[in-house]
C-alpha positions, 0 to 999 in steps of 0.5 A: 221792701221787694224780696225779689230784689234779693237774688235766690242765692242771697235768701239761701244763705240768709236762711242757713246763716241768718234767720232765726230758727227753733230748737229743731233747726226749721226757721221761723223767721222771714227775711223782712223779719230778720231785717226788722230785728236788727232795725228795732234794736239798733234804733232803741240805742237813741233813747240813751240820748233823747227820750222824745225820739221816734224809734219807729221811724228811726227803725224803718230808716234803718230797715230802708237802709239795709232792705234797699242794699245800699248798707250792710252791718257785719255779720254778727249784727244781722245774726245776733241783734235783737237775740239772746246772744246780743254780741255784734262785733266781728273783730277783737284783739286780745294780749297774750302775756308772758306767763302760762297764767295769761297764755290760757287766760287769752286761750280762754277768753278766744273761745268765748269771743268765737262762741259769740261769733266774732274773730280774734288777733294775737300777737305772740311778740311778748312771749319769750323764745324757745329755750329761754329760761323760766325761773319759776319751774327751771324749765325752758320756754317752747317758744310763741309757735309752740302756743299758736299750736295751742290756740289753734287747737282751742279754735277747733274745739268751739262750735259757734252754733253753726253759723260762724267758724273761729278764725284767728290772726297771729302776728310776731315782730320780724325782731322776735328771736323766734321769728324764722320758726314762725315764718315757716310755721305754716309751710304746711297747709295742714298745720295751724289751719284756724289762723292767717299768719303775718309778720309784723315789719318795721321801719328799721327792718325795711331799711336793713333790706334796702341797705342788705345789712343785718339787724338786731333780734330782741329778747322779749323779756330784757329787750336787749339784742341776742343776735342778728340776722342778715334783712334781705335773707330773712325778708326772702324767705318770707317772699319764699313762703307767700309764694309757696302758699300764701302764708305769712302776710306782712303788716307794717307795725310802725305804720300801724301805730303812727296812726294810732288814735290814742298812743298813751293807751299803748302799742298797736300789736295786732289786727283781727283775722283778714288783717284790716282792724289794727286794734289795741289789745282788748279793743273789739270794732264792729264793721259795715260796708256801703254798696257802692253799686246802689250809689250809681245813677243812670244817665242818658251816657251809662252810669255816674256816681251819685255823691248825694246819694253816697253822702246821705248813705255815710251819715246814716251808716255812721249813725248806725255803727255808732248805735251798735256800740251802745247796744252790744252785749260783750263778751268779756266787761274789760272789752266793753270798757276798752271799746266805749272808750274809743268807740271805733267804727269801721264803715267800709265799701263793697261792690267796687269792682262791679260798679266799675264795670257799670262805669266802664272803667278797667280796674286795672286803669289810672281812672280807676285808681284815680276814681278810688281815692276820689270815692273813699276820700269823700266818704272819709270826710263826710263820715268824719264830719257825721260823727263829729255832729254825733259828738255834739250831741252825744258827746266825744268818746271818752278818750277823746283828750289824750288822742291826736284829735284833741285840737280839731273838733271833738269826735264821737268816735276813734275811727271811722273808715275800715275796707273789710272783706265782705264775703257773705255780705256782699252775697246778700247785696248781690254785688263784689266783694269789698274793693277787690276785682271779680275773682272769676266772672263765671263758674259751674256750681253743682246742684243736688239733683247732679246736674249743673248750673253755671252762675255768672256776674250779673253785671256781664249777664247784663252785657251779654244779653245787650251785645247778644251774644247771651248763649250756654256755650259762651257761659260755659267756656267762660266758666272753664276758663273763669275769665273773658280775656280769651273769649274772641266772641267778646269785643275787645272793648268789653273784654278790656273792661271785663278784667278778672283778678287773674288778668290784673298785674300785681302792681294795679293790685297794690295800686288800687290797694293804696288808692283806698288805704290813703283815705281810710283810717284803720286798713285795707283788706285786699289779696293781691293775686299772682298768676300760677306761672308767677315768681319769686321775684315778682312777689318781692317786688310786690312787696316793695312796692307796698311798703313804698306806697304807704300800704298797711300790710300785704296778703298775696295769694298765687294761683294754685299755690297751695298744694293741690289746689282746686280752683273754683273754674274748671270742670266737675264730676271727674275721677282720678287715676286711681279710680277713687270716688269722686268729691261729693258736696265738697267731702274728699274720697275716703281711703281705708287703710290697707290691712297689717300684713301677717308677716313683716320684716323690720328694725329695731333702734335704740335712742336715747330720750330725756327719760332713758331710752326709747325702742322704736320698731319699724316694719315693712312688707313690699308695699312699704312701711306698714307699722311702728312700735315704741316701748320704753327702758327701765327708766320710765318716760310717757309710754302711752304717748309714744305709743299713740304716736307710733300707732297714728303713724302706723294707720297713716303710713298704711292709708298711703300718707307719705313718708315725708308727710308724716316726717314733717309733723313730728320733726322737731316736736321739743319735750323739756326733759329731752331738751334740757340734756346735753348730746342728746340726738333728738328733742322728744319722742316723736321726733325721734320716731320721725327720724327713725322711720325716715332712716327706714325709708332710706333702707327700703329705698336702696334695697328697692334700688338694689333689685331686692324689693323693686315692688315697693316702687310701684306700690309707692306710685299706687299709694301716692294716687290713692293718696289724692282725691278726685279731679275737679277741674285740672287739678286735685285735692290730697285726703289728707290737706288741711287747707280748704280747696272747695267749700266743705259746707257744699262743695261749691267753689271757693275764692281766695280775697280779703285775706280769706277763704270764701264760697260765693254759692253758699256764704261759707267763710273761712274767717266767719 
């Protein structure tokens, strides 16, 4: 292998995330050794079917497949093959049963999967709705969203050896009675941060949207209608939240089950974290992607696809992925058994945008859409043929006889193709990610010594050099804009081809996704990017078009829509107006709580809660609310919990967190002892605290308006400035937001793609 073929940045990613290390964290494995470890391990699987096989020769073939950068398996395979952990799959789906035992079994199982490097999908649709009776305890159910927070906290606690983060997909059916709470559960970017969420849309619901009629809400336990909602209003609520911050996405459940190869084994309820891999409960899938740039050959007039090479690569990749199933060390026996029963693999592509650039075809053109269908159709057909040939030698997947394939040739794998996001493996391969357009053609990267380096798409670099335009001034201009669209120094024909994600209309994103979906067994992970000025109606039309185009799901992202987003383009090393220290290596400026004043004034209010009375004291000075105290009446209650809440509220408010943010975090928290009783004006102690501090805040505002405490208004503006971390580009990061704006590991730029957030500088991925 020529190590020189792998970029310097890719080598850094391999060293940090993939190569073996000793107990002190020192790298003890070369890049060549890493690939050889993987190829040797995967080749050994052949001995289960043929004792005479030359595993050394096969290992050499798999080694060349990867080191030529024609194909890369998913990250867990690169990380864990040939090591003690030995867990090689990226995608899992676990059931969430409607019982306390079932729920916490899933929490435990998810922790084991995350620890092994996998991501998990869940449907919370089986859980009874909030407020429903629980016969075994005489209490009431807290609903799916409350348990999602439990899963989220468990994920936060699990560390994965510093290589991959825990990631989850949460799905709720559109006809679940708690659907409105679910749609709203990630309105705050700092909430449920370890989940992507998607609404499970049904054909019946979409028909009701078209007819502008109501649809039924179904009790998950009794399967009877318990209410109804306006389909249009609910659909528009989904659109509004997606417009605001990209969540929730949508998946079309009936379409996932239409293509369920083994319907006798149950319904598909959820997907993996990025949405491209629908799976039955306890199924897993291992993925891999072909680098389409390497499938091009140079001709006298330019480039063209080498379909013979593509066919050979597909054949080898299907063999490789089927072998992974054999040598995989599954985190749970039931997952191993379920996975081997269907033997699903997910062969996809990466480098699509770069291939189009080399071909001189704009991403947002009919020619590109037509070519996508041709290329993916060839991969899908060739992949199925390769799976059928493996079945002749090794046998069909065990559930073949009850599958939808039963009238055709035997298949080794129930599914063959999937289009996944390829964040880190596309960095290793040196190409664009998945089937996404290029997110930005250049960006500014901070170097450890404080200098800045402009990173530029390699295909654009070659084109600029060819045109004699490669110079620092133009590169920085592109980096600050992220696009070549307005760089008039570059010829119009080149600008027409080198379109970025932001230059492409949503309809063209959807058309491309649909073209790949038509020839993909599973689903397509893709983000439909919108410009900042896009309207809610633009998002609505994209969702409707995705439905019409037979997509299986949609994820959208409107540029700048996440609160105070820092883009991955623009300038660096700035300070904000309040002089807060600039972002360094991805760590926002630190804000110390202001000290508690010596003298305060305030209010004490008595609030009825389920276990008696709660007395809430809220004190403030000329700078606003500075402390909250609570005490309970003689009836008891949980004084330690309410005291802890009050202390955290006090620190938050003195640190410059807004009253509104604190209120949003505490309001609506439910306590069984309170919600069981009639006539209560709150749902829990935290909810009561939220309502009281908001009431006091309004009283302070009235004082300010009457001239009694006008200094508070100015101070609040100061606190708002303190709350903001420094400028990076033209927008700012709030120090308290849970949303990822810059890479938390290297401080570099992040991109929204494939339903995830990735850093192409160091290989960080929010979704693993």
